C-alpha positions as CSV (number, residue, x, y, z in Angstrom):
1,X,93.9,97.6,125.1
2,X,95.0,100.0,127.8
3,X,92.7,102.2,129.7
4,X,94.3,105.3,128.3
5,X,93.8,104.0,124.7
6,X,90.2,103.2,125.4
7,X,89.6,106.7,126.9
8,X,91.2,108.3,123.8
9,X,88.9,106.3,121.4
10,X,85.9,107.2,123.5
11,X,86.8,110.9,123.5
12,X,87.1,110.8,119.7
13,X,83.7,109.2,119.4
14,X,82.2,111.8,121.7
15,X,83.9,114.7,119.7
16,X,82.2,113.6,116.5
17,X,78.8,113.0,118.2
18,X,78.7,109.3,117.9
19,X,78.4,108.8,121.7
20,X,77.5,110.9,124.7
21,X,79.5,111.1,127.9
22,X,77.8,112.0,131.1
23,X,79.6,112.3,134.4
24,X,78.1,111.1,137.6
25,X,79.5,112.5,140.9
26,X,79.4,110.5,144.1
27,X,80.2,111.5,147.6
28,X,83.9,111.0,147.2
29,X,86.5,110.0,144.6
30,X,86.5,110.5,140.9
31,X,83.4,110.9,138.9
32,X,82.0,108.0,136.9
33,X,81.8,108.4,133.1
34,X,78.7,107.0,131.6
35,X,78.9,106.4,127.8
36,X,75.8,106.1,125.6
37,X,75.3,105.5,121.9
38,X,73.6,108.2,120.0
39,X,72.5,105.8,117.2
40,X,74.8,107.6,114.8
41,X,77.3,105.8,112.7
42,X,80.9,106.9,113.1
43,X,82.4,109.0,110.4
44,X,84.7,107.0,108.1
45,X,88.4,107.8,108.2
46,X,89.7,109.6,105.1
47,X,91.5,107.3,102.7
48,X,94.6,109.1,101.4
49,X,95.0,106.6,98.5
50,X,91.5,107.2,97.3
51,X,91.8,111.0,97.5
52,X,94.9,111.1,95.2
53,X,94.5,111.4,91.6
């Protein structure tokens, strides 16, 4: 899995509240992203086949 794909998945999990993202800034360079689990289960994806009918 590419770094970009992993970041996209982590951003989606943060948006729905499943994980928290904290940024830690050092003296120089880019900030570190610290990911932590909120203990919440991710929301299931909608199933279009199930919703029909």
